[in-house]
C-alpha positions, 0 to 999 in steps of 0.5 A, spaced: 500 500 500 502 506 498 500 513 501 501 520 499 500 526 502 501 533 499 498 540 499 497 544 493 496 552 494 490 554 490 490 562 491 495 567 489 495 570 497 497 563 499 491 563 504 487 557 500 490 550 499 488 543 498 490 538 502 490 531 499 491 524 502 491 518 497 492 511 498 493 506 492 494 498 492 497 495 486 495 502 482 488 502 484 486 508 488 483 505 495 482 511 499 482 519 498 481 525 502 481 532 499 480 538 503 480 545 502 483 549 507 483 557 508 486 562 513 483 567 516 486 571 521 492 567 521 488 561 523 487 555 518 480 553 517 477 546 514 472 548 509 470 542 505 472 535 505 471 529 500 472 523 504 470 516 504 472 514 511 465 511 513 465 506 508 462 511 502 464 517 499 461 524 501 463 531 502 463 534 508 461 542 509 464 545 515 461 551 519 465 555 524 464 552 531 465 545 528 458 543 525 458 539 519 453 537 513 455 530 510 453 529 503 453 522 500 456 522 493 454 517 488 461 516 484 463 509 482 470 509 483 475 513 487 480 515 482 474 519 478 472 521 485 479 524 486 479 528 480 471 530 481 473 533 488 479 536 486 476 540 480 470 542 484 474 545 489 479 549 484 473 551 481 469 553 487 474 555 492 472 563 492 465 561 493 466 556 499 471 561 502 466 567 502 460 563 504 464 560 510 467 567 512 460 570 512 458 564 517 464 566 521 462 573 522 455 571 525 
């Protein structure tokens, strides 16, 4: 089993990043975590996470204070899910960030 973990900065400011964890076995993706994190006032916050740790693929949407909304996803294989998750966050990170910031101020 091969485990890889890395971070990709996705904004020019450096305050937005993807944290990826990928586990493969014999070349097949068997576990993933793709998490979008944003920095507010020098503190990193988890905003959105794609994961399959509970035996199914889902997207967690985080709220300030620790609450999470779990959204199951129907994507047949983890390689496709990995591509989908990374692209979703790259396409929508500004929207995810703004929504979290509004909730942070309440």
